[in-house]
N, CA, C and O atoms as a DFTB+ gen file, in Angstrom:
500 C
 N C O
     1  1     129.542      42.085     113.870
     2  2     128.714      43.366     113.730
     3  2     128.318      43.773     112.074
     4  3     129.222      44.127     111.317
     5  1     127.414      43.718     111.774
     6  2     127.043      43.955     110.385
     7  2     126.933      45.240     109.874
     8  3     126.673      46.062     110.753
     9  1     127.024      45.623     108.940
    10  2     127.183      46.601     108.439
    11  2     126.993      46.692     106.571
    12  3     127.498      45.989     105.696
    13  1     126.006      47.921     106.482
    14  2     125.814      47.965     104.957
    15  2     126.388      49.194     104.666
    16  3     126.741      49.971     105.553
    17  1     126.533      49.478     103.167
    18  2     127.300      50.774     102.883
    19  2     126.076      51.898     102.892
    20  3     124.868      51.662     102.906
    21  1     126.625      52.970     102.882
    22  2     126.166      54.314     102.660
    23  2     126.209      54.952     103.658
    24  3     126.600      54.364     104.667
    25  1     125.769      56.610     103.771
    26  2     126.110      57.576     104.540
    27  2     125.579      57.561     106.145
    28  3     126.147      57.738     107.223
    29  1     124.256      57.272     105.757
    30  2     123.583      56.796     106.931
    31  2     124.253      55.788     108.002
    32  3     124.203      55.886     109.228
    33  1     124.949      54.707     107.158
    34  2     125.241      53.579     107.987
    35  2     126.330      53.954     108.479
    36  3     126.585      53.485     109.588
    37  1     127.195      54.766     107.952
    38  2     128.504      55.284     108.356
    39  2     128.242      55.909     109.570
    40  3     128.926      55.708     110.573
    41  1     126.870      56.983     109.510
    42  2     126.913      57.687     110.626
    43  2     126.418      56.736     111.727
    44  3     126.974      56.791     112.824
    45  1     125.658      56.078     111.568
    46  2     124.983      55.282     112.479
    47  2     126.388      54.643     113.573
    48  3     126.632      54.951     114.740
    49  1     126.974      53.867     112.839
    50  2     128.116      53.320     112.916
    51  2     129.234      54.373     113.904
    52  3     129.721      53.964     114.957
    53  1     129.451      55.462     113.461
    54  2     129.887      56.525     114.721
    55  2     129.075      56.588     115.895
    56  3     129.482      56.512     117.055
    57  1     127.741      56.750     115.457
    58  2     126.746      57.116     116.774
    59  2     126.936      55.990     117.391
    60  3     127.254      56.104     118.574
    61  1     126.828      54.771     116.906
    62  2     126.600      53.552     118.266
    63  2     128.176      53.648     118.676
    64  3     128.201      53.624     119.907
    65  1     129.160      53.721     118.291
    66  2     130.324      53.640     118.810
    67  2     130.843      54.757     120.202
    68  3     131.556      54.652     121.200
    69  1     130.019      55.803     119.565
    70  2     130.170      57.340     120.097
    71  2     129.400      56.755     121.948
    72  3     129.901      56.844     123.068
    73  1     127.935      56.145     121.448
    74  2     127.423      55.657     122.767
    75  2     128.208      54.920     123.760
    76  3     128.361      55.092     124.969
    77  1     128.707      53.979     122.864
    78  2     129.533      52.666     123.587
    79  2     130.507      53.368     124.478
    80  3     130.870      52.815     125.516
    81  1     131.086      54.899     124.044
    82  2     132.328      54.887     124.545
    83  2     131.997      56.304     125.488
    84  3     132.938      56.987     125.892
    85  1     130.659      56.646     125.776
    86  2     129.713      57.544     126.364
    87  2     130.542      58.705     126.092
    88  3     131.143      59.246     127.020
    89  1     130.631      59.148     124.864
    90  2     131.293      60.741     124.025
    91  2     130.279      61.234     123.645
    92  3     129.825      61.091     122.510
    93  1     129.669      62.029     124.741
    94  2     128.424      62.727     123.970
    95  2     128.590      64.118     123.190
    96  3     127.709      64.672     122.533
    97  1     129.800      64.533     123.381
    98  2     130.039      65.497     122.415
    99  2     130.486      65.069     120.750
   100  3     130.453      65.781     119.746
   101  1     130.866      63.769     120.890
   102  2     131.031      63.227     119.447
   103  2     129.551      63.006     118.923
   104  3     129.324      63.384     117.773
   105  1     128.564      62.453     119.623
   106  2     127.005      62.574     119.178
   107  2     126.461      63.705     118.817
   108  3     125.561      63.736     117.978
   109  1     126.993      64.910     119.474
   110  2     126.333      66.148     119.431
   111  2     126.846      66.522     117.945
   112  3     126.041      66.952     117.119
   113  1     128.219      66.345     117.631
   114  2     129.024      66.907     116.487
   115  2     128.505      66.405     115.302
   116  3     128.698      66.973     114.227
   117  1     127.657      65.061     115.454
   118  2     127.548      64.417     114.316
   119  2     125.527      64.686     114.059
   120  3     124.917      64.210     113.102
   121  1     124.987      65.388     114.987
   122  2     123.686      65.487     114.898
   123  2     123.342      67.125     114.609
   124  3     123.943      68.051     115.153
   125  1     122.263      67.267     113.653
   126  2     121.750      68.484     113.254
   127  2     121.119      69.184     114.167
   128  3     120.459      68.522     114.967
   129  1     121.124      70.430     114.300
   130  2     120.977      71.433     115.536
   131  2     119.179      71.083     115.814
   132  3     118.600      71.482     116.825
   133  1     118.672      70.489     114.998
   134  2     116.985      70.319     114.833
   135  2     116.715      69.078     114.910
   136  3     115.588      68.722     114.564
   137  1     117.613      68.155     115.352
   138  2     117.640      66.730     115.662
   139  2     116.476      66.667     116.612
   140  3     116.329      67.442     117.557
   141  1     115.506      65.503     116.232
   142  2     114.572      65.072     117.133
   143  2     114.769      63.567     117.498
   144  3     115.286      62.740     116.747
   145  1     114.380      63.369     118.513
   146  2     114.440      61.865     119.331
   147  2     113.144      61.365     119.842
   148  3     112.599      61.976     120.762
   149  1     112.644      60.394     119.370
   150  2     111.368      59.864     119.847
   151  2     111.713      58.358     120.752
   152  3     112.290      57.409     120.222
   153  1     111.382      58.357     121.764
   154  2     111.585      56.906     122.484
   155  2     110.296      56.851     123.548
   156  3     109.433      57.717     123.690
   157  1     110.401      55.779     124.142
   158  2     109.599      55.589     125.029
   159  2     109.158      56.413     126.230
   160  3     108.148      56.199     126.901
   161  1     110.188      57.536     126.442
   162  2     110.264      58.543     127.500
   163  2     109.549      59.642     126.450
   164  3     109.539      60.766     126.952
   165  1     109.114      59.599     125.480
   166  2     108.312      60.690     124.709
   167  2     109.243      61.222     123.661
   168  3     110.276      60.598     123.417
   169  1     108.920      62.463     122.947
   170  2     109.764      62.948     122.134
   171  2     110.639      64.498     122.490
   172  3     110.346      65.333     123.346
   173  1     111.642      64.513     121.625
   174  2     112.667      65.568     122.177
   175  2     113.123      66.243     120.887
   176  3     113.419      65.599     119.881
   177  1     113.153      67.231     120.947
   178  2     113.677      68.205     119.934
   179  2     114.736      68.945     120.495
   180  3     114.896      69.303     121.662
   181  1     115.713      69.194     119.106
   182  2     116.969      70.127     119.411
   183  2     118.058      69.525     119.890
   184  3     118.158      68.414     120.412
   185  1     118.826      70.294     119.686
   186  2     120.382      69.557     119.924
   187  2     120.486      69.449     121.314
   188  3     120.824      68.398     121.858
   189  1     120.162      70.677     122.037
   190  2     120.564      70.939     123.462
   191  2     119.629      69.828     124.196
   192  3     120.140      69.315     125.191
   193  1     118.829      69.559     123.973
   194  2     117.770      68.697     124.777
   195  2     117.949      67.134     124.401
   196  3     117.575      66.196     125.106
   197  1     118.711      67.029     122.925
   198  2     119.264      65.941     122.766
   199  2     120.444      65.407     123.053
   200  3     120.635      64.211     122.832
   201  1     121.604      66.359     123.690
   202  2     122.749      66.119     124.116
   203  2     122.254      65.997     125.698
   204  3     123.035      65.314     126.361
   205  1     121.311      66.429     126.314
   206  2     120.920      66.168     127.793
   207  2     120.630      64.641     127.628
   208  3     121.337      63.792     128.171
   209  1     119.420      64.303     126.753
   210  2     118.917      62.697     126.794
   211  2     120.182      61.727     126.618
   212  3     120.228      60.639     127.191
   213  1     121.153      62.177     125.825
   214  2     122.165      61.298     125.488
   215  2     123.214      61.397     126.637
   216  3     123.756      60.338     126.953
   217  1     123.653      62.790     127.455
   218  2     124.221      62.632     128.863
   219  2     123.700      61.873     129.533
   220  3     124.464      61.053     130.043
   221  1     122.340      61.752     129.848
   222  2     121.870      61.110     130.494
   223  2     121.880      59.529     130.669
   224  3     122.048      58.907     131.717
   225  1     121.631      58.965     129.232
   226  2     121.986      57.758     129.254
   227  2     123.353      57.194     128.937
   228  3     123.495      55.973     128.869
   229  1     124.545      58.167     128.706
   230  2     125.883      57.624     129.130
   231  2     126.202      57.400     130.433
   232  3     127.148      56.647     130.670
   233  1     125.442      58.036     131.555
   234  2     125.691      58.311     133.111
   235  2     125.129      56.510     133.172
   236  3     125.729      55.703     133.883
   237  1     124.066      56.158     132.420
   238  2     123.565      54.839     133.136
   239  2     124.391      53.563     132.546
   240  3     124.256      52.455     133.065
   241  1     125.086      53.737     131.648
   242  2     125.625      52.500     130.666
   243  2     126.876      52.143     131.552
   244  3     127.856      52.854     131.776
   245  1     126.629      50.968     131.968
   246  2     128.074      50.202     132.240
   247  2     128.736      49.612     130.904
   248  3     129.959      49.701     130.797
   249  1     127.999      49.024     129.897
   250  2     128.629      48.298     128.784
   251  2     127.587      48.425     127.634
   252  3     126.402      48.170     127.847
   253  1     127.928      48.722     126.716
   254  2     126.986      48.606     125.150
   255  2     127.805      48.077     124.385
   256  3     128.994      48.381     124.287
   257  1     127.099      47.060     123.656
   258  2     127.461      46.422     122.836
   259  2     127.127      46.524     121.323
   260  3     126.104      45.853     121.179
   261  1     127.462      46.989     120.252
   262  2     126.658      47.097     118.974
   263  2     126.415      45.662     118.410
   264  3     127.448      45.002     118.290
   265  1     125.196      45.017     118.021
   266  2     124.961      43.796     117.404
   267  2     124.983      43.704     116.032
   268  3     125.240      42.694     115.376
   269  1     124.641      45.040     115.535
   270  2     124.315      45.012     114.126
   271  2     124.195      46.821     113.480
   272  3     123.874      47.765     114.202
   273  1     124.417      46.892     112.528
   274  2     124.151      48.178     111.850
   275  2     124.079      47.954     110.391
   276  3     124.952      47.480     109.664
   277  1     122.588      48.480     110.000
   278  2     122.020      47.949     108.559
   279  2     121.586      49.170     108.217
   280  3     120.948      49.754     109.092
   281  1     121.758      49.759     107.131
   282  2     121.648      51.057     106.251
   283  2     122.239      51.506     105.128
   284  3     123.135      50.906     104.534
   285  1     121.696      52.708     104.764
   286  2     121.524      53.122     103.303
   287  2     122.262      54.722     103.433
   288  3     122.840      55.129     104.441
   289  1     122.097      55.406     102.295
   290  2     122.434      56.690     102.339
   291  2     121.659      57.670     102.979
   292  3     122.177      58.764     103.202
   293  1     120.244      57.397     103.380
   294  2     119.411      58.350     104.196
   295  2     119.099      57.764     105.571
   296  3     119.146      58.523     106.538
   297  1     118.730      56.262     105.769
   298  2     118.645      55.589     107.203
   299  2     119.255      54.768     107.400
   300  3     119.835      54.272     106.434
   301  1     119.449      54.200     108.691
   302  2     120.122      52.924     109.367
   303  2     119.348      52.621     110.438
   304  3     118.739      53.477     111.080
   305  1     119.330      51.419     110.682
   306  2     119.057      50.942     111.873
   307  2     120.177      50.123     112.669
   308  3     121.078      49.416     112.218
   309  1     119.880      50.401     113.851
   310  2     121.237      49.803     115.158
   311  2     120.575      49.337     115.811
   312  3     119.539      49.822     116.266
   313  1     121.160      47.960     116.073
   314  2     120.713      46.900     117.258
   315  2     121.961      47.016     118.048
   316  3     123.130      47.111     117.673
   317  1     121.340      46.981     119.447
   318  2     122.477      46.735     120.621
   319  2     121.964      46.482     121.895
   320  3     120.954      46.983     122.390
   321  1     122.818      45.575     122.450
   322  2     122.604      45.468     123.997
   323  2     123.328      46.395     124.858
   324  3     124.264      47.050     124.398
   325  1     122.960      46.500     126.090
   326  2     123.505      47.573     126.839
   327  2     122.962      47.258     128.643
   328  3     121.902      47.125     129.253
   329  1     124.117      47.253     128.875
   330  2     124.221      47.149     130.294
   331  2     124.227      48.128     130.981
   332  3     125.333      48.651     131.119
   333  1     122.751      48.941     131.859
   334  2     122.848      49.863     132.271
   335  2     122.467      49.488     134.165
   336  3     121.880      48.507     134.622
   337  1     123.071      50.693     134.916
   338  2     122.983      51.023     136.277
   339  2     121.445      50.108     136.689
   340  3     121.399      49.185     137.501
   341  1     120.377      50.599     135.969
   342  2     119.437      49.990     136.538
   343  2     119.011      48.599     136.060
   344  3     118.447      47.795     136.803
   345  1     119.291      48.376     134.861
   346  2     119.072      47.242     133.697
   347  2     120.098      46.558     132.953
   348  3     120.744      47.066     132.036
   349  1     120.239      45.198     133.454
   350  2     120.880      44.721     132.913
   351  2     120.703      44.066     131.814
   352  3     119.669      43.404     131.911
   353  1     121.463      43.863     130.321
   354  2     121.047      43.078     129.012
   355  2     119.540      44.033     128.445
   356  3     118.452      43.570     128.102
   357  1     119.855      45.067     128.494
   358  2     118.327      45.521     127.803
   359  2     118.533      45.649     126.413
   360  3     119.297      46.545     126.056
   361  1     117.882      44.764     125.354
   362  2     117.930      44.914     123.515
   363  2     117.419      46.383     123.316
   364  3     116.430      46.770     123.939
   365  1     118.142      47.259     122.384
   366  2     117.666      48.311     121.852
   367  2     117.804      48.439     120.522
   368  3     118.832      48.058     119.960
   369  1     116.767      49.000     119.856
   370  2     116.854      49.067     118.460
   371  2     116.962      50.620     117.801
   372  3     116.280      51.160     118.672
   373  1     117.303      51.669     116.946
   374  2     117.132      52.739     116.904
   375  2     117.196      52.941     115.564
   376  3     118.273      52.625     115.057
   377  1     116.160      53.478     114.663
   378  2     116.254      54.100     113.531
   379  2     116.955      55.184     113.472
   380  3     116.682      56.041     114.313
   381  1     117.730      55.391     112.772
   382  2     118.249      56.922     112.579
   383  2     118.374      57.239     110.991
   384  3     118.654      56.470     110.071
   385  1     118.029      58.830     110.971
   386  2     117.632      59.450     109.730
   387  2     118.490      60.281     109.621
   388  3     118.635      61.195     110.433
   389  1     119.273      60.092     108.503
   390  2     120.446      61.494     108.168
   391  2     120.001      61.964     107.209
   392  3     119.614      61.279     106.262
   393  1     119.947      63.492     107.248
   394  2     120.218      64.234     106.398
   395  2     121.431      65.319     106.258
   396  3     121.872      65.649     107.359
   397  1     122.042      65.919     105.187
   398  2     122.716      66.677     104.835
   399  2     124.105      66.195     105.821
   400  3     124.814      66.940     106.497
   401  1     124.213      64.745     105.652
   402  2     125.600      64.263     106.882
   403  2     125.456      64.176     108.257
   404  3     126.362      63.610     108.869
   405  1     124.291      64.716     109.017
   406  2     124.033      64.497     110.505
   407  2     122.770      64.049     110.483
   408  3     121.846      64.135     109.674
   409  1     122.947      63.452     111.752
   410  2     121.466      62.468     112.474
   411  2     120.193      63.670     112.385
   412  3     120.167      64.593     113.198
   413  1     119.328      63.551     111.474
   414  2     118.122      64.452     112.025
   415  2     117.274      63.938     112.568
   416  3     116.517      64.667     113.208
   417  1     117.038      62.551     112.559
   418  2     116.159      62.184     113.798
   419  2     116.661      60.630     114.198
   420  3     117.501      59.902     113.671
   421  1     115.857      60.455     115.258
   422  2     116.535      58.782     115.862
   423  2     114.931      58.272     116.421
   424  3     114.120      59.021     116.966
   425  1     114.772      57.110     116.187
   426  2     113.363      56.431     116.934
   427  2     114.112      55.521     117.810
   428  3     114.525      54.508     117.245
   429  1     114.425      55.663     119.246
   430  2     114.454      54.544     119.919
   431  2     113.614      53.748     120.601
   432  3     112.740      54.176     121.355
   433  1     113.927      52.092     120.281
   434  2     112.896      51.266     120.754
   435  2     113.412      49.960     121.686
   436  3     114.133      49.007     121.392
   437  1     112.717      50.337     122.962
   438  2     113.240      48.997     123.882
   439  2     111.966      48.745     124.737
   440  3     110.906      49.340     124.545
   441  1     112.144      47.926     125.576
   442  2     110.891      47.646     126.397
   443  2     111.518      48.485     127.835
   444  3     112.545      48.451     128.513
   445  1     110.293      49.195     127.821
   446  2     110.933      50.285     129.272
   447  2     110.178      49.717     130.440
   448  3     110.269      50.367     131.482
   449  1     109.273      48.362     130.466
   450  2     108.787      47.827     131.505
   451  2     110.072      47.681     132.721
   452  3     109.898      48.248     133.799
   453  1     111.486      46.809     132.445
   454  2     112.255      46.752     133.390
   455  2     112.861      48.041     134.231
   456  3     113.173      48.085     135.421
   457  1     112.927      49.120     133.181
   458  2     113.246      50.382     133.761
   459  2     112.139      51.179     134.554
   460  3     112.403      52.115     135.308
   461  1     110.908      50.717     134.307
   462  2     109.897      51.545     135.301
   463  2     109.788      50.456     136.466
   464  3     109.291      50.927     137.489
   465  1     110.048      49.460     136.522
   466  2     110.094      48.504     137.555
   467  2     111.011      49.002     138.657
   468  3     110.614      49.251     139.795
   469  1     112.717      49.178     138.096
   470  2     113.531      49.732     138.841
   471  2     112.859      51.376     138.982
   472  3     112.678      51.678     140.161
   473  1     112.713      51.782     138.610
   474  2     112.132      53.427     139.237
   475  2     110.819      53.340     140.346
   476  3     110.325      54.274     140.977
   477  1     110.428      51.885     140.360
   478  2     109.220      52.481     141.291
   479  2     109.823      51.862     142.768
   480  3     109.128      51.924     143.782
   481  1     111.226      51.242     142.779
   482  2     111.637      50.985     143.992
   483  2     112.863      51.928     144.476
   484  3     113.630      51.760     145.424
   485  1     112.814      52.790     143.688
   486  2     113.400      54.238     144.215
   487  2     112.532      55.148     144.807
   488  3     111.341      55.348     144.571
   489  1     113.513      55.836     145.855
   490  2     112.707      56.954     146.304
   491  2     113.329      58.129     145.995
   492  3     114.521      58.427     145.913
   493  1     112.106      58.880     145.805
   494  2     112.426      60.523     145.033
   495  2     113.517      61.572     146.039
   496  3     113.235      61.720     147.228
   497  1     114.403      62.065     145.611
   498  2     115.246      62.766     146.376
   499  2     114.547      63.970     146.922
   500  3     115.150      64.753     147.656
């Protein structure tokens, strides 16, 4: 894994390790109370909604491997591959912005097509 120097790169490294370990509380502890997360699912704001988003993701993860972390003091980009219960080998990129030593926002980028195809095969409860 590649990492550059800076506070955002440091926080991003902690963040991706916490995701790999399904440590939602660690993720919440390094995130601001008004964190904003944008993903193909839409945008959420606030620590409780972000915690819920991360908890849902953690439940899906079989294995997450960080490929790269690049950043400086204000922002970082994380690239990882994740095997989830519905989809194997999903490649994800996240842009993380850090303010006052906490994650202020994250933009999650991935191909949602295989996840949508899986969802189409499941029956609602």
